[in-house]
N, C-alpha and C positions, 0 to 999 in steps of 0.2 A: 454391283448387281449380282444377285445369286446365280450360280451356275445351274441350279435346279429349277425345273419348270413343271407346272401341273402336278404338284405333290398332293397325293390323296391317301386317305385311310379307307381300307376296304374291310368288310368282314371276311374272314377265311371261309372257305367252302364248308358249310355245315358245322362250324364251331363258333365259339364266342371270342376267339382270338382275333388279332388284327393283322392286316397286311398293309405295308406302306409301299406305295408305288410312286414312281417319279419318271420324268423325262429330263434329258440333259440339254442345255443350251447348245446351239450349233457350234460355238467356239469354245466349249468347255473341254478341258483336258480329260483323258481317261484315267481312271484310278479305282481305288477301293472306297466303298461307302459304309459309314458307321451310323447307327441310329441311337438316339437318346430320348429319354422321357422325363417329364417333370410334372408333379402334381400341384406345385405351388406357384405356377405362373411363369412368365418369361424370364423373371429375375431369380428364380429359385434354383435349387440344387438339381443337377441333371444326373440321371442314372443311365449308364451305358447299357444298351440292350444286346449288342452283339460284339463285345470287345475282342473276342477270340475268333469270330467268324464273319469277317467283313464280306460285303457283297460287291462284286464288280459293278461299276457304274452302268455298263451297258446292259446288265441283266434287268434293271429297272424295277425290281420288287424285293422287299425284305419281309419275310413272314415270321412273325413273332409268336412265341408260345407263352408269354408272361402277362400280356395286357388283356384283361378280361373286361369286355365292354359292359357287363352287368354288375361289376364290383367297383365302380367309381372311376375306373381308368378313363371313361369317356369324358370326364371333366378336365383332363390334363392336356399337356402340350407335348409335341415331339419336335425334333429338329434333326437334320442330317449333316454329316461331315464327310466331305470328299478329300481323301489324301491322294495326291498325284505327285508325279516327279517334279513338277514345277511349283508345288506349294499346297497348302491346305485351304479348303473353302467350306465355310459354314452356311447352311441355309438359315433363313429367318425362322423363328419359332412359329409353329402352326398348331391350331387347336385340333384335337382328335376328330371332332365332328365337322370342323370346317364350316361350310355354309349350308349344312343340312341339319335337320332336327333329329332327335332320337327316334321319332316315329318313322321318318324317311330312311334313317339308317336301318331300322328293322325291316322295312319294305325291301331295301336293297339286299339285305342278308337273305331274306326269303327268296328273292328272285335268283340270286347266285346259287343258293342251295338247291333250288328247283332245277337249274341247269345241271348241277353236279349229279343230282339224283337221276335225271333223265339219261345222262351219260352212263352212269354206273349200272343202272337197272335195265334200261331199255335198249338204246341203239349206239352207245359209245364204246370206246375201248381205250386202255391206257396208251400213252405215247411219251417218249422222251422228247422234251423240247430243248434243242441245242442252240445256244446263242453264240455267234462267232466272237472270238477275242478281239478286243480293240486296242490292247496295249500288252507289253511284255517284250520278250526276246524275238526279234524278227526271224521269219522262216529262213532256214538254210538254203532254200531255193529262191530267195529274194535277193536281187542285186542291191548291195548296201548303198550304192551311189544313186541309182535311179529309183529304187523302191519297187521295181517291177519284178514279177516272177520270172525266173530264168530256169526252165527245165523242171524235172520232178525230184523226188526224194528216194529214188530206188536204192541208193547206197546208205541211207540213214537207217541204222538198225535199232537204235535206242528209241523206244516209243515216246519217251519224255522230250526228245528233240524233234519229233515229227510235227508237221503243221497241217497235214491232211488236206493240202490244197489251199489253206487259208494263209493270211498274212503273218500270223504270229505262231510261235511254237506252242503246241498244245491244241491248236485249231479252234477249239470251242471251250467256253467256260464249263463248269460242272453242270451236267444236264439236269433238268428239272422234270420229274415225273408228273404228268398231268393227263388230261383226257381230251378226246375229240370224237366227233361222229362225221361220217362221210354222207353228204346229202345228194351228190350227183357226180356222174362220171362224164368225161368228154375226151375225144381224140382229135388230133389235128396235125398240122405241119408247122415247123419252126425253122426259119432261115438261119443258118449258121455261117457267118462270114469266113470261117476258117475251112469250110467244106465246100465241095462243088455242087451239092444238092441239099435240099431241105431235109430235116430229120423228123421222124415221127415223134410226136409228143403225146403223153397221157396226162390229162389235167383232171383234177377232182375239186369239187366244192366241198368245203368242210366247215363244221361248226366247232369253234374253239371256246375255251373258258375265258374268264375275265383276265386272268393273269397266269403266267407271264404274258405281257402284251406282245402279240405277234408283230413281226416286221419282215420286210423283204429280205430274203437271204437266210432266215432262220431255218434250221433243219428239224423236221419231226420224224421220229423213228418208231415204228410199231415193234415192241420188244418180242412179240410172238413170232412174227414172220421176217423181221429185219428189213421190211420194206421201208425205204427212206424217201421223204418228200421235202421239197423246198417251198417255202412260202413265196408266192408270187407278189406282184404289186397291187393285186385287187384285194383289199382288206376293208371290211365294212363293220364298224362297231355298232352294237345295240346299246344305247345309253338310257339311263334313268333320267328323265326330264332333261335330256340333251346334255347332261353333264358327266355322269359316271358310267363308263362302259360296264355292262354286266355279262356280255358275251360278244363274240366276233364271228362273222362269216368271212372266210378267206379262200382264195384259189390256190391250190397246191399243184406242183409239177413233180412227177416221178423222177427221182434221181437215177441216172444211168449207173448200173453196177460197176462200170469201169472207172467211175469217178473216184478220186482219192478220198473223198469224204465218206465213202463206204467203208474205209478202213478205220474210221474213228471208233475206238472201243467203248462199249456201254456196259453198265452192270447187268447181270442176269437176275431177273425177278420171277417170282411165282405169280403170274397174272391172275390165276383163279383166286389165290389168297388175297391179292390186292383188291379184287372186286368186292370182297366181303368187308373191307374197311369202311365204316360208316362216315367217318370224318376225314376229309382229304388234307394232307400236308405233304410236301415234297420229301420230308425226312422220315415219314412213317412207312417203313417197308417191312414186309413179313420176314 
């Protein structure tokens, strides 16, 4: 049985390129994912799409710049390969369009592009979407026998060896630059079992784009202010015909500035220049 679940092809935001999204089976090992494409069917020759740039399985999305949906690629097939420490795992070949028609694919593309335009032009702002690492070298602050975190990393000077409070060195995968808008603010109290009294919490409701798919524990960072948020467990997808998510509503919690995750370094970008980019891709930076 394939380790991949719910594999889908999306239109990129505002372009005619494709994005492949997936979920991993609960018992699947973590590793790197490669994508391949074939125009001649499931038994044809496969062309590797990202031979030099694999995507970590936990990221859940590969955005391609070579498959153009209006130039025949929509008739082809894709498949995914997971390379993990315990072995290699191939997905079954799947059609680009899957169980939707060309017309429906066009509707989804328009809906996703409308979300992107609303974010870019009206009430959204760029954010770094940071996904915690699921494999690699364990944190120096983790006990190798129990797997539990033991103390901090105050003595670790090399940034490459730091885990920023996470389970593996590096802390997070390469951040993805995307967009979000804040729809509501809230304040409350949160019980902390390690403290004698509840702590104040700031929670916000946010609108997020279709991918990367948000999940509990992901970190979002405003590059202009360096305000950092954690995605909570309240995540609501908006789906096209109850199948394909085109946007998400999620509850976020403000990260305390004393948290180790505030030390995770992020690239510096010109957000004004980024707002002028008409077609979104995580690798298109001014």
